[in-house]
Backbone as a ProteinNet text record, in pm:
[ID]
protein_1_A
[PRIMARY]
MSKSKEKRQAERIAIRGITAWLPSNHSLLGAVANMTPYGALIVGTNFLRKKEFYRIRLDFEGAVERQSSFEIDAQVMWQEEIEGQQHTGLSLKPHPEDIRFLERLIKRFGTSPWD
[TERTIARY]
11131.6	11051.5	11131.6	11129.8	11205.6	11139.5	11220.1	11166.9	11062.7	11083.8	10985.8	10852.7	10855.9	10731.6	10662	10738.7	10681.3	10615.9	10681.1	10626.2	10495.8	10492.4	10369.6	10256.4	10285.2	10181.7	10128.9	10215.8	10173.6	10086.6	10104.2	10028.7	9890.5	9867.6	9739.5	9624.4	9511.3	9389.5	9286.3	9226.3	9119.1	9000.8	8937	8830.2	8702.6	8589.9	8458.2	8375.4	8306.2	8209.8	8258.6	8375.9	8424.8	8443.4	8388.3	8408.8	8493.1	8566.8	8654.6	8604.1	8606.5	8556.7	8658.8	8649.6	8719.9	8619.7	8631.5	8533.3	8537.8	8650	8661.9	8563	8531.8	8436.2	8330	8321.5	8221.1	8231.8	8353.2	8374	8398.3	8326.4	8350.4	8477.9	8572.8	8696	8679.2	8606.9	8584.9	8580.7	8597.7	8593.4	8733.8	8744.2	8871.6	8885.7	8989.3	9010.3	9091.7	9195	9271.6	9331.1	9374	9410.8	9496.9	9582.1	9650.9	9630.9	9673.7	9661.6	9746.4	9837.4	9928.3	9915.5	9825.4	9810.6	9679.4	9639	9513.9	9521.7	9450	9431.6	9286.4	9264.8	9131.4	9111.7	8997.9	8963.5	8839.5	8851.4	8739.7	8762.4	8704.9	8713.3	8780.8	8804.6	8863.4	9015.2	9076.5	9221	9269.5	9373.3	9440.2	9585.8	9642.9	9781.4	9879.5	9975.6	10079.4	10160.7	10191.8	10271.9	10193.9	10071.3	9990.1	9929.7	9904.9	9838	9690.4	9605	9460.9	9404	9292.5	9212.4	9110.4	9106.1	9018.8	8915.4	8790.4	8686.7	8651.1	8654.5	8613.8	8473.8	8380.9	8243	8221.4	8144.1	8119.1	7983.1	7924.3	7793.2	7807.4	7714.9	7719.7	7825.6	7821.1	7911.3	8031.5	8144.4	8265.9	8299.9	8294.3	8314.3	8223.6	8097.3	7993.7	8018.9	8101.2	8128.8	8088.3	8037.8	8008.8	8093.7	8185.1	8283.1	8407	8516	8642.7	8725.7	8787	8871.8	9017.8	9101.8	9245.1	9321.5	9440.8	9527.6	9598.6	9618	9682.7	9762.6	9867.5	9947.2	9933.7	9913.1	9904.4	10045.7	10069	10201.6	10212.8	10103.3	10102.4	9958.1	9942.8	9810.6	9827.1	9736.6	9741.8	9599.7	9574.3	9443.9	9448.2	9354.2	9343.2	9198.5	9177.6	9043.5	8944.5	8985.7	8897.4	8877.2	8944.4	8931.9	9066.9	9061.5	9182.7	9214.1	9333	9383.3	9482.1	9451.9	9530.1	9586.3	9718.2	9785.5	9809.9	9755.4	9767.2	9855.3	9936.5	10006.7	9924.3	9863.9	9782	9871.6	9829.2	9907.2	9828.2	9813.7	9732.1	9804	9724.3	9775.6	9785.8	9872.2	9886.3	9753.3	9663.9	9535.6	9441.5	9471.4	9387	9419.4	9537	9581.9	9491.2	9453.9	9364.8	9230.1	9176.7	9049.6	9063.4	9170.1	9191.1	9205.1	9273.3	9285	9148	9061.6	8925.4	8843.8	8860.1	8789.8	8831.3	8959.5	9009.8	8959.8	8960.5	8911.1	8763.4	8685.3	8541	8510.1	8582	8550.2	8649.6	8750.8	8846.7	8788	8836.4	8788	8905.1	8872.6	8973.9	8946	9039.7	9016	8899.1	8855.1	8749.4	8611.8	8603.1	8472.1	8391.1
-793.9	-848.7	-960.4	-962.1	-1063.3	-1200.2	-1304.8	-1441.2	-1467.1	-1412.6	-1435.3	-1367.8	-1248.8	-1181.6	-1260.1	-1311	-1393	-1518.3	-1580.9	-1701.9	-1670.9	-1560	-1521.6	-1495.6	-1427.4	-1399.4	-1528.1	-1623.7	-1750.9	-1832.5	-1815.2	-1892.3	-1834.2	-1710.1	-1644.8	-1708.3	-1719.1	-1772.4	-1659.9	-1635.1	-1535.2	-1583.2	-1490.8	-1522.9	-1448.2	-1515.8	-1452	-1486.6	-1386.5	-1414	-1398.6	-1337.7	-1313.2	-1162.5	-1106.6	-965.6	-954.8	-844.7	-820.6	-700.6	-713.8	-611.7	-587	-468.4	-440.7	-461.5	-569.1	-592.8	-487.7	-419.2	-319.6	-204.9	-167.1	-58	-92.4	-218.5	-269	-202.2	-164.2	-100.7	-205.6	-192	-278.4	-233.1	-323.8	-292.6	-312.2	-417.5	-443.8	-592.1	-622.9	-761.2	-819.8	-947.1	-1018	-1053.4	-1001.5	-1024.3	-1150.9	-1172.4	-1296.5	-1325.6	-1452.3	-1494.3	-1619.6	-1630	-1753.4	-1765.5	-1874.7	-1880.6	-1774.6	-1709.5	-1614.3	-1471.9	-1448.6	-1314.1	-1295.3	-1168.8	-1138.7	-999.7	-982.2	-851.5	-812	-696.3	-643.4	-523.4	-518.7	-404.5	-339.8	-213.3	-144	5.6	70.2	215.6	265.8	182.2	227.6	222	324.4	334.9	271.6	190.2	133	176.3	199.1	245	131.4	161.9	65.8	26.6	-103.1	-165.6	-183.9	-131.3	-148.8	-289.2	-337.6	-466	-440.3	-525.6	-515.3	-654.5	-659.9	-782.3	-770.2	-867.7	-865.4	-977	-947.1	-1050.4	-1076	-1202.5	-1244.4	-1303.2	-1250.1	-1301.4	-1369.8	-1479.3	-1553.3	-1619.8	-1644	-1708.8	-1858.2	-1914	-2056.9	-2088.5	-2206.1	-2244.1	-2321.6	-2294.2	-2372.8	-2419.4	-2550.7	-2606.2	-2536	-2517.3	-2457.8	-2311.9	-2243.8	-2102.4	-2022.5	-1899.9	-1810.1	-1683.3	-1681.8	-1574.6	-1629	-1554.7	-1598.8	-1475	-1467.6	-1353.5	-1395.2	-1302.7	-1329.9	-1198.8	-1206.5	-1089.4	-1073	-946.9	-918	-789.1	-780.3	-658.5	-602	-470.7	-404.4	-391.6	-451.5	-448	-334.8	-308	-198.7	-157.1	-36.9	11.6	111	100.7	188.4	218.4	344.3	380.1	361.6	283.3	258.8	284.4	381.2	415.6	435	507.6	541.1	431.9	319.7	211.2	184.4	151.9	116.2	-31.4	-58.3	-194.9	-213.6	-308.5	-326.9	-468.2	-478.3	-607.1	-639	-751.4	-792.1	-915.2	-915.8	-1035.8	-1094	-1210.5	-1275.7	-1346.7	-1348.8	-1410	-1525.2	-1636.8	-1747.1	-1824.7	-1874.4	-1971.7	-2104.8	-2196.5	-2324.1	-2396.3	-2391	-2460.6	-2390	-2265.2	-2191	-2220.9	-2272.8	-2288.9	-2383.6	-2496.1	-2590.4	-2526.8	-2448.5	-2380.6	-2281.9	-2203	-2106.7	-2178	-2291.4	-2368.5	-2414.6	-2458.8	-2500.1	-2380.4	-2268	-2146.1	-2105.2	-2108.4	-2073.1	-2172.5	-2299.8	-2401.1	-2378.2	-2342.4	-2322.2	-2196.1	-2086.3	-1958.2	-1916.7	-1999.1	-1968.9	-1994.4	-1919.6	-1933.2	-1959.5	-2013.8	-2031	-1926.3	-1902.4	-1805.9	-1844.7	-1970.6	-2017.9	-2013.2	-1971.3	-1963.4	-1846.1
-175	-66.6	-0.1	132.3	204.5	192.9	209.6	201.6	310.2	430.8	537.6	504.6	443.6	404.2	293	196.6	89.7	147.8	244.5	307.2	379.6	455.3	526	427.1	316.9	217.4	155.6	132.2	72.2	168	298.5	397.5	426.9	389.7	421.8	345.3	412.4	353.1	351.2	234	224.9	308.7	376.7	471.4	432.8	448.3	433.7	556.2	611.1	717	859.2	880	1015.7	1032.8	1140.2	1172.5	1298.4	1307.9	1422.6	1501.5	1633.1	1724.8	1834.6	1896.4	2020.8	2133.4	2211	2316.7	2427.4	2442.5	2549.9	2534.5	2410.1	2389.1	2284.4	2246.7	2151.8	2014.8	1972.4	1842.7	1735.3	1624.9	1509.6	1440.7	1424.5	1353.2	1203.7	1165.3	1023.7	995.6	868.9	822.6	820	855.7	842.2	694.8	629.9	486.6	461.3	543.8	535.3	671.5	686.2	821.4	819.3	919.5	956.5	1108.1	1170.5	1317	1389.3	1316.6	1379.9	1328.1	1233.9	1180.3	1108.4	1095.1	1025.7	964.9	854.5	792.9	813.7	876.2	900.9	808.7	739.3	654.8	713.7	753.2	815.9	820.5	921.9	930.5	1057.1	1154.7	1280.7	1277.6	1334.1	1342.1	1472.2	1463.4	1580.8	1577.9	1693.9	1701.3	1672.4	1585.5	1548.9	1672.5	1680.4	1787	1917.3	1926.8	2047.5	2050.3	2171.5	2191.1	2220.7	2163.5	2183.3	2205.8	2274.3	2281.7	2169.6	2079.7	1962.3	1976.1	1942	1937.2	1792	1752.9	1619.6	1629.1	1551.3	1546.4	1413	1415.5	1291.7	1299.3	1181.1	1170.6	1195.5	1269.7	1296.4	1400.7	1450.6	1559.3	1507.2	1565.7	1547.9	1688.5	1708.6	1843.3	1945.3	1907.8	1993.8	2028.1	1953.1	1976.6	1852.9	1874.3	1762.7	1770.9	1868.8	1878.5	1949.3	1934.8	1990.9	2020.6	2137.5	2172.2	2174.5	2125.6	2117.9	2132.5	2189.4	2197.1	2063.2	2024.6	1897.1	1908.8	1826.9	1819	1678.7	1670.4	1540.5	1484.4	1369.1	1307.3	1205.2	1135.9	1038.7	1013.4	960.1	923.2	809	712.5	596.2	550.3	516.1	461.7	310.4	258.8	114.9	76.3	-10.5	-58.9	55.4	158.8	269.4	372.9	357.9	455	520	649.2	722.3	699.1	650.5	637.5	752.6	840.7	961.7	965.9	972.7	984.8	1130.8	1175.8	1315.6	1329.7	1432.1	1475.2	1588.7	1564.5	1666.4	1766.4	1891.5	1999.6	2061.5	1986.9	2039.3	2149.1	2242.7	2339.1	2264.2	2306.7	2235	2213.3	2311.5	2296.8	2198.1	2159.2	2065	1919.2	1891.7	1753.3	1676.5	1734.9	1664.3	1634.5	1729.8	1705.4	1589.2	1589	1480.4	1345.9	1343.8	1219.2	1170.7	1260.9	1222.5	1173.8	1239.9	1199.9	1058.1	1030.7	897.7	793.9	827.4	733.5	701.9	802.6	783.5	703.4	727.8	665.5	557.4	534.7	429.9	292.7	195.7	58.6	-34	-148.1	-252.1	-359.4	-449.3	-556.6	-646.5	-639.2	-728	-663.7	-535.5	-466.9	-519.1
[MASK]
+++++++++++++++++++++++++++++++++++++++++++++++++++++++++++++++++++++++++++++++++++++++++++++++++++++++++++++++++++

């Protein structure tokens, strides 16, 4: 495993309570399993094409900075079917002003192994 892949894995935070959607056709992609401000793993049932760019909407319970959803551009980096579910690795493309919001979102919905 490359050092950059090891570093990305170490930075990921497990997430509970955020779902991902395609706003273009209102399709549920699945649950956000882990996330950083620059990447996310979605576990669900919908297939997305590798290397394609999508607009993704993240929905969450309660407000973070008065928002209960957030839209961001993302590129599909990989996808694999595991036990009937699509695991999709996304590279998020935040604008500079979005990074602080994403950090707050991760802090609010992130979990530790002891939760």
